[in-house]
N, C-alpha and C positions, 0 to 999 in steps of 0.2 A: 303604414297607411299611405294611400295614394293621395297627394295633395289636391289633385284635380277632382277627385271624388267628393271632397268636402267643401269645395267652393262652387258657387253658382255664378259663373261668369255671364255677363251680358253678351248676347250675340254681337259679333262684329258687323260693321257696315257691309262687308263682303258677304257674310252669311245671310244677312237680311235680303240682299239683292238676289240671292239664289232661291229664296223662299217666297218671293212676291207672287201673289196669285194673278192669273189672267182675268181679273174681274174689275168692274168699275170701283172707283174709290177716290180717296183723298190722301195725299202724301205730304209729310212735313219734313223738311231738311233742317237739321240742327248743327250749330257750330260746336267747337270743343268746350265751350262754356255752357252748353245746353240751350242757348238762345235760338229761337226759330228764325231761320234765314229766309225760308220760302214755303209757301203753301200752294199746292197744285192739285188739279183733278185729273183723272184719267179714265178712259173707257177700259183700258187694260193697264192696271198698275204695273204688271211685269214689263210690258213693252215701253211704257212711257218713262218710268223711273230709270230703267236700265239704259235708255237712250242717252241720258246725261253722261254716262260713264264709258261710252264706246270710244275707242281710239279714233274712229273715222267720223265721229259726231261733228257736224258743222255748227258749232256754237259761237254765239256772239262773244266779244271780249268780256262783256258784263257777266254773261252766263258762265264762261270759263272761270272767271274770278270766284263766282258763287260756288261752283263745283269744287274748287280748290279749298274752300272753307268748310265743306260738308264733312262732319265727323260722325253724324248719326242720322238715322232715318226712322220715322214713325209712319204707319199707314193705317187707314181705316177703310175696310171694304163696305161698299154701299149696295143697295139693291138695284140702283139705276144710275145712269149718267146724270139725270136731272137731280137726283138726291145728292150726288157728288158735287154738282154745281152749287147748290144751295148751301151745303155744308162748307164748301171752300170759301164762299163769300162771307159766311159768318165767322169762320176762323180767321180770315184776313182782317175783318173788322175788329175782332177781339184782340189779336196778337200784333197786328201791324208789322209784319215781317219786313226786314230791310230790302229784300229783293222783289217784293210784290209792289209794283208801282201803279198798275192799272186800278185795282180795286181798293187800294189803301186809302186813297183820297176821294174815291167815288162815293157820293152821298146816296146813290140810288141802289136799292136792293133789287135782286132779280124777281120778276113776277112770272107766274105761270099764266099763259094766255090760251084760251080755248075758243076756237072760231065756231061757235054754235050756230051762226047764221049760214054756214056752208053746208051743202048736202052731205059731205063727209068731213065732220069737224076735225081740226088739227090741234095738236097741243104743241105750243112753242114757248120759248123763253124770251122775255123782253125786259127792258129797264124803263120803258115808257108806257104809260097808260093812255090809250087813244080811245076816243068815243066812236067806235066803229061797229058796235054790236057784239063784239067778242067779250067773253067773260075773262076778267083779269083778277088774279088773287095774289096778294102779297103773302109770302110764306117764309118764315124764319124758323130755324131750329132753335127753340128756346132752351132746351136742355140737352146739349151735346153730350156724347159719352164721356165718362170720367177721364180726366187728363187732357181734354181738349178745350 
């Protein structure tokens, strides 16, 4: 009997890097103990996540340290960059990863802002509500997918 056939091995980090989709989403880096090191968002998961592991990557010393600690990767594909942004913020608030410094202590959630007063309304993301006639809506993902 082939021992490989009877075991279901978890895909390696390298295998996961090769299967990343070129779609928007959120990625989570884990250390060897399974702790979440970093939560990030991407317009293209494939390009963004792989950029951390390029030999020519111009990474800060802090980011290089983080990359050395990465043992596993999770990712969640979203329908849009905006959905990825909202999910990223909520996951950072929930898990407080060691390497997410900007959103970890930020008390403000992202808001969706629609400039209905303009002839061609725009949709933007903001962390401040201003009384300028635009519609601003706080949106949180209350029930993220299982495991997040």
